[in-house]
C-alpha positions as CSV (number, residue, x, y, z in Angstrom):
1,X,111.3,100.0,110.0
2,X,110.3,98.6,112.9
3,X,108.1,95.9,114.6
4,X,105.9,98.4,116.7
5,X,103.2,101.4,115.4
6,X,104.9,102.9,113.1
7,X,104.6,107.1,114.8
8,X,106.1,109.8,112.8
9,X,107.3,113.4,113.5
10,X,106.6,115.0,110.5
11,X,104.9,114.2,107.0
12,X,103.9,116.5,103.9
13,X,101.1,115.5,101.3
14,X,102.6,117.2,98.0
15,X,99.2,118.3,96.2
16,X,100.3,120.0,93.7
17,X,103.5,120.2,90.9
18,X,102.2,123.8,90.2
19,X,104.0,126.7,91.7
20,X,104.1,130.6,91.4
21,X,107.8,131.0,91.6
22,X,110.5,129.1,89.6
23,X,113.2,128.7,92.4
24,X,116.3,127.0,90.6
25,X,117.4,125.6,93.8
26,X,114.3,124.2,95.1
27,X,114.3,121.5,97.0
28,X,111.3,119.7,95.5
29,X,113.0,120.3,92.2
30,X,109.2,121.9,91.5
31,X,110.5,123.9,88.4
32,X,111.9,120.6,86.3
33,X,108.8,118.8,86.3
34,X,107.5,118.2,82.5
35,X,103.8,118.2,83.2
36,X,102.6,119.5,86.7
37,X,99.4,118.9,87.9
38,X,97.3,118.6,91.3
39,X,96.3,115.7,92.9
40,X,93.0,114.9,92.3
41,X,89.9,114.4,95.6
42,X,90.1,110.8,95.1
43,X,93.6,110.8,95.2
44,X,93.9,112.5,98.3
45,X,91.0,110.1,99.6
46,X,93.0,107.0,99.0
47,X,96.9,108.0,99.9
48,X,95.3,109.4,103.3
49,X,93.2,105.9,103.9
50,X,96.0,104.2,102.9
51,X,98.3,105.7,105.1
52,X,96.5,106.4,108.2
53,X,95.3,102.2,107.9
54,X,99.0,101.7,108.0
55,X,100.5,104.5,110.7
56,X,99.4,105.1,114.7
57,X,100.1,108.5,114.7
58,X,101.8,111.5,113.2
59,X,103.0,115.0,115.1
60,X,102.6,117.6,112.2
61,X,101.1,116.8,108.6
62,X,101.9,119.5,106.4
63,X,99.8,120.1,103.4
64,X,102.0,121.4,100.9
65,X,103.5,121.9,97.2
66,X,104.8,123.6,95.0
67,X,102.2,126.2,95.8
68,X,99.1,124.5,97.8
69,X,97.0,127.7,97.2
70,X,97.0,127.0,93.4
71,X,94.8,123.9,94.6
72,X,91.6,124.7,93.5
73,X,90.1,122.1,96.0
74,X,92.3,123.2,98.6
75,X,89.4,123.9,101.4
76,X,88.1,120.3,100.6
77,X,91.2,118.6,100.8
78,X,91.8,120.2,103.9
79,X,88.3,118.9,105.4
80,X,89.9,115.3,104.4
81,X,92.6,115.8,106.2
82,X,90.8,116.7,109.3
83,X,88.8,113.2,109.5
84,X,92.5,111.9,110.4
85,X,92.9,115.0,112.9
86,X,92.8,112.1,115.9
87,X,95.8,110.5,114.7
88,X,97.7,113.8,114.2
89,X,98.9,114.7,117.8
90,X,100.1,118.8,117.3
91,X,98.9,120.2,113.9
92,X,97.6,120.1,110.6
93,X,99.9,122.8,108.8
94,X,99.5,124.3,105.5
95,X,103.3,125.6,103.6
96,X,102.9,129.0,101.4
97,X,105.3,131.3,99.6
98,X,103.8,134.1,100.2
99,X,102.8,135.1,96.8
100,X,98.8,134.4,97.1
101,X,96.1,135.2,98.9
102,X,94.1,132.5,101.2
103,X,90.4,132.2,100.0
104,X,87.8,132.9,103.0
105,X,87.1,129.2,102.8
106,X,90.5,128.7,103.7
107,X,91.0,131.0,106.3
108,X,87.3,130.0,107.9
109,X,89.2,126.3,108.5
110,X,92.1,127.3,110.3
111,X,89.9,129.9,112.2
112,X,87.5,127.4,113.2
113,X,90.8,125.0,114.5
114,X,93.5,127.3,115.7
115,X,94.1,125.1,118.3
116,X,95.0,122.1,115.8
117,X,96.1,124.1,112.5
118,X,99.1,126.1,111.6
119,X,100.1,128.2,108.8
120,X,103.6,128.5,107.8
121,X,105.0,131.4,105.2
122,X,108.1,130.6,103.4
123,X,109.3,134.5,102.9
124,X,111.6,134.8,99.9
125,X,111.6,138.6,100.7
126,X,110.9,140.4,97.5
127,X,109.6,137.7,96.1
128,X,107.2,136.9,98.6
129,X,105.5,140.4,98.3
130,X,102.0,139.4,100.3
131,X,104.0,137.6,102.8
132,X,104.0,140.1,105.4
133,X,100.4,141.0,105.2
134,X,99.3,137.5,105.5
135,X,101.2,136.9,108.5
136,X,99.2,140.2,110.0
137,X,96.1,138.9,109.1
138,X,96.2,135.7,110.4
139,X,97.6,136.7,113.6
140,X,95.1,139.1,114.3
141,X,92.4,136.5,113.6
142,X,93.9,134.3,116.1
143,X,95.5,131.5,113.8
144,X,99.0,130.2,114.8
145,X,101.2,131.5,111.9
146,X,105.2,130.8,111.4
147,X,107.2,132.8,109.2
148,X,110.5,131.1,108.0
149,X,112.5,133.3,106.6
150,X,115.0,132.7,103.6
151,X,116.3,135.8,103.3
152,X,118.8,138.0,104.2
153,X,121.1,137.2,107.5
154,X,120.8,134.0,109.7
155,X,118.4,132.8,107.4
156,X,116.4,129.3,108.2
157,X,118.4,126.7,107.8
158,X,121.5,129.0,107.1
159,X,119.5,129.7,103.2
160,X,118.7,127.9,99.6
161,X,119.4,124.0,99.7
162,X,121.2,123.3,96.9
163,X,120.0,120.0,94.9
164,X,120.9,120.8,91.3
165,X,123.8,118.0,91.9
166,X,121.8,114.9,91.6
167,X,125.6,112.8,90.8
168,X,126.0,109.5,92.8
169,X,128.2,110.1,96.0
170,X,130.6,107.3,96.9
171,X,131.5,107.5,100.7
172,X,131.7,105.2,103.4
173,X,129.3,103.9,105.4
174,X,130.2,105.7,108.5
175,X,130.3,108.9,106.5
176,X,127.3,108.3,104.9
177,X,125.7,107.7,108.0
178,X,127.0,111.1,109.9
179,X,126.1,113.2,106.6
180,X,122.9,111.8,107.2
181,X,122.3,112.6,110.8
182,X,122.8,116.3,109.5
183,X,120.3,116.1,106.3
184,X,118.2,118.8,106.0
185,X,115.1,116.2,104.7
186,X,115.9,114.5,108.1
187,X,114.3,117.7,109.9
188,X,111.7,117.9,107.1
189,X,110.2,114.9,107.7
190,X,108.6,112.0,105.2
191,X,106.8,113.6,101.8
192,X,104.2,112.0,100.0
193,X,104.5,112.7,96.2
194,X,102.4,111.1,93.4
195,X,101.1,108.9,96.3
196,X,104.4,107.1,97.1
197,X,105.5,108.0,100.7
198,X,109.8,109.2,101.0
199,X,111.7,110.4,103.4
200,X,113.6,112.4,101.1
201,X,112.4,114.6,98.0
202,X,115.8,114.1,96.5
203,X,115.7,110.7,96.5
204,X,112.7,110.5,95.4
205,X,113.8,112.6,92.3
206,X,116.2,110.6,91.4
207,X,114.4,107.7,91.2
208,X,111.7,109.7,88.7
209,X,114.9,110.8,87.1
210,X,116.4,107.2,86.9
211,X,119.6,107.9,88.9
212,X,118.8,105.8,91.2
213,X,116.9,102.1,90.8
214,X,113.3,102.5,92.5
215,X,112.7,100.8,95.7
216,X,110.8,97.7,95.1
217,X,107.9,98.0,97.9
218,X,106.0,101.0,96.2
219,X,104.8,103.8,98.8
220,X,101.0,104.3,100.1
221,X,99.1,104.2,97.0
């Protein structure tokens, strides 16, 4: 942290631990939650209020999961996030896996704010049967859509991110710094999991499973 204003490039609010897929290499470890749950609206309100009270801005703010389209109050959550749009410099995003339709209310949100929002579709090929049609529908409405292809030749990020090995690695500080410069999570930004702001989903999971000690300074909840 610095002494100046806190500005972030990317944050992701993980509103649900439920998903329609069970990817064994899921970088959010979603299939391995013992009791997956959704954030309540009260939790969303509290976390966002406290977060935007301590940071100046974030370039892109992502609604993520799990699969966020499973959350029954998604449209309301988007409206809550939109209240902080003056501190979101570029876009309010949502990342979906191309397995579900988007409700009319959710589509309307993105359509009404097409210059300030973006839908990111993670396309897993045969496992994302609605990805192509969803992208075409949203694009036809003028909604900003990005499709990340996770299969075939030249997939995004080089393919699957293997997070299964949670054992501690012992490197020199120089090796740790060099590894961190190329880390997948460095580009993906800061996830908010269970009301806590982390700079790495892998680190969060290690703390949750007591592989490494928890940081004594808790998150934004």
